[in-house]
C-alpha positions, -999 to +999 in steps of 0.1 A: -067+067+268-082+090+241-051+086+220-052+048+221-089+048+212-079+070+183-053+045+171-080+017+172-105+039+153-078+047+127-071+010+121-109+002+119-113+031+094-086+018+072-101-017+073-135-002+063-122+021+035-098-005+018-126-025+000-143+007-010-111+022-024-105-008-046-141-008-057-139+029-066-108+023-087-124-005-106-156+016-111-136+046-125-116+023-148-148+009-162-163+043-168-131+054-185-134+023-208-170+031-216-183+003-195-210+004-168-188-014-142-197-030-109-207-006-080-178+005-058-192-014-027-190-048-045-157-058-027-176-059+006-199-086-008-168-104-022-153-106+013-185-118+028-188-145+001-152-157+006-155-158+044-186-180+040-170-205+015-152-238+024-114-239+025-100-263-001-062-270+003-036-290-016-024-322-001+012-309-003+004-278+018+020-275+052+013-254+084+029-225+067+002-224+040-024-221+067-005-196+088+006-172+061-027-155+054-029-144+091+006-131+091+000-112+058-032-096+072-018-089+107+014-072+093-007-049+070-031-041+099-001-033+122+011-007+098-022+012+101-013+019+137+020+035+127+009+056+095-007+089+102-041+085+086-063+111+104-041+125+132-005+133+140+014+127+162+002+093+174+009+074+206+026+045+187+050+070+170+076+060+196+071+023+190+077+023+152+091+046+126+099+044+089+121+013+092+094-006+112+068+003+085+091-010+057+099-042+075+063-049+084+054-045+048+083-068+037+072-093+064+039-098+047+055-101+012+080-127+025+054-149+040+032-146+009+061-157-012+067-187+010+030-196+009+032-195-030+061-219-029+047-242-002+022-263-023+048-270-049+029-257-080+047-241-109+025-210-109+032-204-072+069-207-076+069-184-106+048-157-088+070-159-057+101-155-077+087-125-095+073-110-063+107-111-045+124-096-076+101-066-073+104-064-036+142-065-037+141-031-055+109-016-043+114-020-005+147-001-004+131+026-026+103+031-001+128+036+028+150+059+007+121+081-005+107+086+029+142+091+043+145+121+020+116+136+039+132+125+072+163+145+065+143+178+066+123+167+096+153+155+115+136+122+124+125+090+108+093+091+128+063+096+104+044+117+128+073+141+131+077+143+094+041+153+091+043+180+118+075+193+103+059+197+069+028+214+085+052+238+103+070+246+071+046+244+042+070+256+016+090+223+018+061+205+002+071+219-032+108+215-028+127+193-053+134+167-027+097+162-018+086+161-055+113+136-064+104+114-034+067+116-043+074+104-079+096+075-065+070+065-040+042+066-065+060+043-089+067+019-060+031+020-050+021+007-084+046-021-081+040-031-045+002-031-049+002-051-081-011-024-104-004-016-140+021-013-156+039-037-133+011-062-127-025-065-137-049-071-108-078-081-131-061-109-150-054-146-144-031-150-175-004-173-162+025-158-181+019-122-168+005-125-133+026-120-101+004-115-071-024-137-085+001-166-092+010-168-055-026-171-042-041-194-069-042-223-043-061-203-017-098-203-012-124-194+015-114-174+045-077-177+037-082-160+003-105-134+020-077-124+044-051-122+016-074-101-006-083-078+023-046-074+032-038-065-004-066-038-005-054-026+029-018-023+015-031-001-013-049+021+013-016+024+033+005+034+003-021+059-008-022+073+028+016+077+028+015+096-005-014+118+007-004+125+043+034+126+041+036+149+011+002+168+015-005+166+052-031+194+053-063+182+068-047+159+094-059+166+130-032+179+152-057+188+180-080+160+190-115+175+188-146+161+172-146+188+145-109+184+135-113+146+135-143+148+112-125+171+089-095+147+089-117+118+079-134+137+051-100+150+039-086+115+039-114+101+018-110+130-007-072+124-010-078+086-014-104+093-041-080+116-060-052+091-059-076+063-069-087+085-099-051+090-109-043+054-107-074+044-127-063+069-154-028+055-155-040+019-157-064+029-185-037+047-206-006+026-199-001-010-211+016-036-190+053-038-192+071-069-202+086-086-172+122-079-180+114-042-182+099-040-147+134-038-130+142-008-153+111+010-141+119+002-104+155+012-110+142+046-122+122+049-089+153+041-069+173+068-087+145+093-081+146+084-044+183+087-043+181+121-060+154+131-034+178+123-005+207+141-022+185+172-029+171+172+007+207+169+021+220+197+000+191+221+005+188+217+043 
């Protein structure tokens, strides 16, 4: 029973940290650009405001438009039960592994793209087309990058990958791990709509991807989609932090180790948020036809990670 309580607590922790993480990245970017910036906790107020607003829908929208935000949010929330955030192994490790995580993330992307197409607007169709182009390259790269770690651990189970790295710390600086980290980091920028792939702070029609799909949403529907997007960023940061640098995760369930794990997770997320903020400040957005080239590079890095892990086993 303690393990299942831990799973629920881990999911709640991810839900609580996701808005703060996004607010922290925004705040750091503002500071790097010599602006004061909004406080990091502003996204919590944004969610509260959206949940209290009225829902306005297009006359052309169907049941799919209403149903999609729940699926997008639920799929992201389900992943938090499978990703080692504060402890490993977890009770649900036998339920889902690397492939389940990838398909759950793809499920949310698929329904969001359908929701963008459903009202029949030009911007929604454009954003959905671009999103599926990105996902077609990014999702296989995620699986391939983590599979490079799975070769060394002998399992596609995320908890076992973590425990294998903890048992053999030297593997964390192996070529396979470093290449896989680089590939997953590039994919993280693409999957979460960050620069140089997408700009989360713009509504310029010719450049936006994620924002184009959700232009028709408002009220609680928009709140669920935004929260799911922030949760997705937290999930990818947690994968980068705990699969490649798993130190700090609780392997023994005691109050002290769990407290250390929570603090360690917050520090790791803050460091990755700082890195992303620096990247977004220093790098310009790529032109759309150059995005597949960047994602192709990440796929090649992931493929080299698998090859290196296989040869150096």
